[in-house]
DOPA-66565 format. One record per residue (C-alpha): residue in one letter; x, y, z. Coordinates in Angstrom, 3 decimals, always signed. Example, Ala and Ser with C-alpha at 12.3 -4.5 7.8 and 13.67 -1.06 7.14 Angstrom:
r:x:y:z
a:+12.300:-4.500:+7.800
s:+13.670:-1.060:+7.140
// end
This chain:
r:x:y:z
m:+0.232:+28.835:+0.898
w:-0.215:+25.555:-0.978
f:+2.472:+24.030:-3.187
y:+1.677:+20.744:-4.905
h:+4.508:+19.485:-7.080
r:+6.158:+16.318:-8.375
t:+9.373:+17.152:-10.259
v:+11.981:+19.870:-10.549
s:+11.609:+20.742:-14.215
p:+8.035:+22.111:-13.900
w:+9.290:+24.550:-11.301
v:+11.955:+25.606:-13.755
i:+9.339:+26.285:-16.363
a:+7.155:+28.155:-13.912
c:+9.942:+30.469:-12.872
e:+11.330:+31.194:-16.289
t:+7.911:+31.708:-17.825
f:+7.472:+34.430:-15.208
v:+10.738:+35.971:-16.401
f:+9.670:+36.036:-20.015
r:+6.090:+37.137:-19.468
t:+4.566:+38.416:-16.283
a:+6.023:+37.616:-12.898
s:+7.456:+39.909:-10.269
k:+11.192:+39.895:-9.637
k:+10.571:+38.761:-6.080
t:+8.637:+35.688:-7.225
v:+11.305:+34.810:-9.773
f:+14.025:+35.224:-7.175
l:+12.294:+32.932:-4.687
c:+11.651:+30.239:-7.295
r:+15.156:+30.343:-8.733
k:+16.701:+30.293:-5.279
a:+14.631:+27.237:-4.330
l:+15.348:+25.347:-7.556
k:+18.868:+26.511:-8.426
i:+17.978:+26.575:-12.121
i:+18.985:+28.405:-15.277
p:+16.715:+29.492:-18.151
e:+18.466:+27.782:-21.068
d:+16.365:+24.605:-20.903
i:+13.163:+26.437:-21.811
h:+12.157:+27.093:-25.421
d:+9.215:+27.285:-27.831
i:+7.131:+29.540:-25.592
n:+3.761:+30.319:-27.177
t:+0.514:+31.856:-26.046
l:-2.472:+29.540:-26.074
k:-5.940:+30.780:-26.973
k:-7.045:+33.067:-24.172
g:-9.629:+31.459:-21.906
m:-12.570:+33.201:-20.304
t:-11.006:+33.197:-16.837
n:-7.253:+32.869:-17.417
r:-4.388:+33.168:-19.888
s:-2.078:+30.251:-20.603
f:+1.334:+29.672:-22.153
i:+2.701:+26.467:-23.620
f:+6.394:+25.758:-23.751
t:+8.900:+22.928:-24.093
t:+11.660:+21.733:-21.840
k:+13.728:+18.566:-22.073
g:+11.511:+17.090:-24.754
s:+8.162:+17.597:-23.008
r:+5.528:+20.312:-23.302
y:+3.850:+22.058:-20.404
i:+1.161:+24.661:-19.827
m:+1.473:+27.531:-17.377
r:-1.794:+29.196:-16.395
i:-1.746:+32.919:-15.642
p:-4.873:+34.285:-13.890
g:-6.864:+36.757:-15.981
e:-8.313:+40.166:-15.211
g:-10.369:+40.327:-12.032
t:-9.735:+36.649:-11.253
d:-8.547:+37.376:-7.724
n:-12.134:+38.443:-6.979
l:-13.686:+35.390:-8.649
i:-11.650:+32.410:-7.505
n:-10.635:+31.062:-4.105
r:-7.280:+29.466:-4.931
n:-7.051:+27.647:-1.588
n:-10.283:+25.893:-2.497
e:-8.886:+25.016:-5.912
c:-5.894:+23.347:-4.291
r:-8.195:+21.368:-2.009
n:-10.156:+20.232:-5.048
y:-7.037:+18.774:-6.637
l:-6.083:+17.034:-3.409
a:-9.532:+15.428:-3.235
l:-9.176:+14.275:-6.847
k:-5.645:+12.960:-6.450
e:-6.574:+9.265:-6.414
m:-9.051:+9.461:-9.297
a:-8.091:+9.119:-12.949
v:-10.353:+11.999:-13.840
a:-8.438:+15.258:-13.551
d:-5.449:+17.018:-15.009
e:-2.697:+16.730:-12.425
p:-1.031:+19.986:-11.422
l:+2.724:+19.742:-11.236
y:+2.829:+23.155:-9.590
i:+0.009:+25.222:-8.151
d:+0.256:+28.278:-5.935
s:-2.759:+29.305:-3.894
s:-1.365:+32.789:-3.298
n:-1.474:+33.901:-6.938
g:-3.258:+31.240:-9.005
y:-0.341:+30.220:-11.207
k:-0.645:+26.575:-12.190
l:+1.556:+24.266:-14.209
t:+0.398:+21.051:-15.873
r:+1.859:+18.676:-18.394
f:+0.418:+19.225:-21.884
i:-1.799:+16.272:-22.823
e:-0.482:+15.339:-26.246
e:-2.826:+14.061:-28.981
s:-5.922:+15.173:-27.093
h:-8.785:+17.416:-28.129
p:-11.706:+19.097:-26.340
c:-15.136:+17.545:-26.570
d:-17.216:+18.553:-29.569
a:-20.537:+19.479:-27.970
h:-22.386:+18.551:-31.160
n:-20.767:+15.147:-31.545
f:-22.974:+13.145:-29.222
s:-20.698:+10.120:-29.369
e:-18.037:+12.246:-27.705
v:-20.612:+13.843:-25.421
s:-21.719:+10.385:-24.234
l:-18.155:+9.508:-23.271
c:-17.862:+12.760:-21.338
m:-21.140:+12.187:-19.510
n:-19.914:+8.737:-18.470
k:-16.796:+10.346:-17.022
l:-18.860:+13.047:-15.311
r:-21.191:+10.443:-13.821
s:-18.210:+8.492:-12.466
l:-17.033:+11.661:-10.728
h:-20.437:+12.196:-9.152
e:-20.778:+8.569:-8.090
a:-17.391:+8.699:-6.324
n:-18.992:+10.992:-3.712
l:-15.832:+12.993:-3.115
y:-15.876:+15.521:-0.306
v:-14.269:+18.927:+0.154
d:-14.953:+21.430:+2.903
h:-16.306:+24.187:+0.669
e:-19.481:+24.552:-1.358
f:-20.247:+26.368:-4.576
s:-23.425:+28.105:-3.466
l:-25.211:+28.923:-6.704
f:-27.614:+31.591:-5.534
d:-25.067:+33.220:-3.255
q:-22.653:+33.378:-6.183
i:-25.274:+35.105:-8.328
e:-25.459:+37.809:-5.656
f:-21.693:+37.891:-5.257
y:-20.931:+38.413:-8.950
e:-23.503:+41.204:-9.017
s:-21.799:+42.830:-6.032
l:-18.560:+43.038:-8.039
w:-20.002:+45.259:-10.763
p:-18.092:+48.566:-10.577
n:-21.103:+50.683:-11.517
k:-23.571:+48.439:-9.620
t:-26.154:+48.362:-12.410
s:-26.939:+45.791:-15.081
a:-26.856:+46.411:-18.803
y:-30.281:+44.738:-19.019
s:-33.270:+46.957:-18.319
d:-35.353:+44.033:-16.991
y:-32.571:+42.598:-14.833
e:-34.312:+43.101:-11.483
t:-37.407:+41.253:-12.702
t:-35.308:+38.460:-14.191
k:-33.294:+38.076:-11.002
k:-36.427:+38.051:-8.840
n:-37.903:+35.302:-11.000
v:-34.755:+33.180:-10.980
m:-34.514:+33.391:-7.204
k:-37.986:+31.844:-6.978
l:-36.537:+28.620:-8.381
r:-34.322:+28.063:-5.351
k:-37.021:+26.367:-3.277
y:-37.843:+23.788:-5.942
i:-34.169:+23.054:-6.556
e:-33.465:+22.530:-2.868
l:-36.525:+20.323:-2.350
n:-35.356:+18.074:-5.184
t:-31.683:+17.861:-4.268
e:-30.880:+14.385:-2.986
k:-27.159:+14.711:-2.312
k:-24.170:+16.986:-2.642
t:-20.724:+15.889:-3.728
l:-17.672:+17.416:-5.352
c:-18.860:+18.845:-8.664
h:-16.831:+20.422:-11.418
i:-19.175:+23.443:-11.774
d:-17.387:+24.613:-14.935
a:-18.216:+21.316:-16.649
i:-18.125:+22.681:-20.175
p:-17.047:+20.836:-23.351
d:-13.716:+22.674:-23.447
n:-12.826:+21.198:-20.051
f:-13.204:+17.601:-21.232
l:-10.117:+16.439:-23.131
l:-10.393:+13.229:-25.132
k:-7.325:+11.143:-25.846
g:-8.145:+7.774:-27.337
n:-10.194:+5.949:-24.714
d:-9.098:+8.324:-21.957
i:-10.937:+11.453:-20.871
f:-9.415:+14.125:-18.675
m:-11.371:+16.873:-16.924
i:-9.343:+20.040:-16.514
d:-9.655:+23.391:-14.718
w:-11.196:+22.725:-11.310
e:-10.997:+26.288:-10.018
y:-14.756:+26.816:-9.537
s:-15.364:+23.340:-8.127
g:-16.981:+22.582:-4.808
m:-19.745:+20.645:-3.108
q:-23.019:+20.841:-4.995
d:-25.896:+18.873:-6.432
p:-24.370:+16.798:-9.291
h:-27.141:+17.817:-11.658
i:-25.803:+21.353:-11.797
d:-22.931:+20.057:-13.944
i:-25.401:+18.870:-16.576
a:-26.916:+22.344:-16.834
m:-23.471:+23.933:-17.065
f:-22.502:+21.729:-20.002
c:-25.753:+22.634:-21.761
i:-25.622:+26.392:-21.454
y:-21.981:+26.715:-22.483
s:-22.769:+24.542:-25.515
m:-25.729:+26.867:-26.234
y:-28.037:+23.873:-26.570
d:-31.693:+24.261:-27.445
q:-34.306:+22.358:-25.442
n:-34.154:+19.256:-27.655
e:-30.387:+19.076:-27.161
i:-30.736:+19.673:-23.425
d:-33.217:+16.811:-23.182
k:-30.877:+14.620:-25.215
l:-27.995:+15.330:-22.853
i:-30.175:+14.623:-19.814
d:-31.207:+11.303:-21.344
i:-27.577:+10.398:-22.014
y:-26.494:+11.157:-18.450
f:-29.444:+9.306:-16.918
k:-29.414:+6.450:-19.460
n:-32.965:+7.299:-20.537
n:-34.250:+7.030:-16.983
c:-34.474:+10.603:-15.694
p:-37.410:+11.284:-13.327
e:-39.533:+14.190:-14.516
n:-39.014:+16.166:-11.315
i:-35.245:+15.966:-11.861
r:-35.563:+17.008:-15.503
l:-37.540:+20.041:-14.378
k:-34.940:+20.756:-11.712
i:-32.231:+20.760:-14.406
y:-34.318:+23.274:-16.379
c:-34.320:+25.396:-13.208
y:-30.553:+25.063:-13.063
v:-30.306:+26.162:-16.687
s:-32.138:+29.351:-15.733
a:-30.158:+30.001:-12.550
c:-26.789:+29.136:-14.096
g:-27.612:+31.347:-17.051
l:-28.052:+34.284:-14.691
l:-24.917:+33.299:-12.791
w:-22.696:+33.470:-15.872
s:-24.528:+36.510:-17.213
n:-23.596:+38.331:-13.995
w:-20.049:+37.002:-14.328
c:-19.886:+38.332:-17.891
e:-21.219:+41.699:-16.799
y:-18.405:+41.947:-14.264
k:-15.859:+41.110:-16.950
y:-17.486:+43.566:-19.372
q:-17.137:+46.378:-16.866
l:-13.425:+45.507:-16.756
g:-13.259:+45.955:-20.531
i:-13.712:+42.305:-21.596
d:-16.677:+41.570:-23.858
f:-17.885:+37.989:-24.401
g:-20.467:+39.072:-26.957
e:-23.077:+36.494:-27.960
y:-22.126:+34.146:-25.131
s:-23.075:+36.741:-22.522
l:-26.416:+37.534:-24.150
r:-27.302:+33.862:-24.527
q:-26.685:+33.238:-20.829
y:-29.123:+35.982:-19.925
r:-31.673:+34.522:-22.334
y:-31.339:+31.115:-20.673
a:-32.181:+32.782:-17.356
k:-35.388:+34.244:-18.755
e:-36.534:+31.473:-21.094
y:-36.028:+28.573:-18.699
y:-37.670:+30.450:-15.868
r:-40.736:+30.732:-18.094
l:-40.535:+27.032:-18.897
a:-40.270:+26.153:-15.199
e:-43.051:+28.580:-14.311
k:-45.371:+26.840:-16.779
e:-44.726:+23.487:-15.066
l:-44.582:+24.645:-11.454
g:-47.466:+27.108:-11.516
e:-48.582:+28.114:-8.022
f:-45.508:+26.470:-6.445
l:-43.591:+29.608:-7.413
// end
């Protein structure tokens, strides 16, 4: 079990948030015994907007605000929390990530200090997007290493394997999947390096505070081709092709080789299917992401067709 912590008060918040909301008595007992704390210091507990993977609570203690993350439905099947802890250890010396004050690999609870006066990136404000791409590029250029990989095509299969009824809601799913899997060869032939990537590099996970940018929520992160992060930002933002090309040009400072641009289109297709399968798993647990889910499946189909047009007999 991993525990990564800096001060006593976050542990207090972690324990007492469990009391008020969700935790088992055993967990509360162990935390309170270790910290010798009382609940009176905690106040102003509120639920934040529910994320797609987790739930979070914000609360105040001793004049500071903190966020406690509570894993959402089915998350124990989706996330390797030991890997998440390793990600944060690898990032420890970089001014790029939110710093966990408490993180538990056995259950996924995580505590961070609330970043005051910050806001998530507006995906349609390309001044903000440019700042975020600079931060993302600095992450990729640092060439950080962890001992686990986010294997895109294996994860597509894995999320499908989690479906309780084992069938897709889309009648042409098998054809779509077969087509997307054809893109793997081109992607691998055009992958120059692998480094620690965010994987869930979406606008909501870039927080802007003045001239500072923080990247949060590293639970999916692992070794991968850096260009996958560009595709992830695009499909969550629901960009059209013009916007995708604009983002690529920003990241590459108007110097993106055409084979890499095409590879990113392939990633858009494959990542679309990845998150479509993820959404189908969540849907079968009773959680519906609506238009987002459908758009991911459309990315899988539409950008396969775009890649097919360019690659021809290669596929």
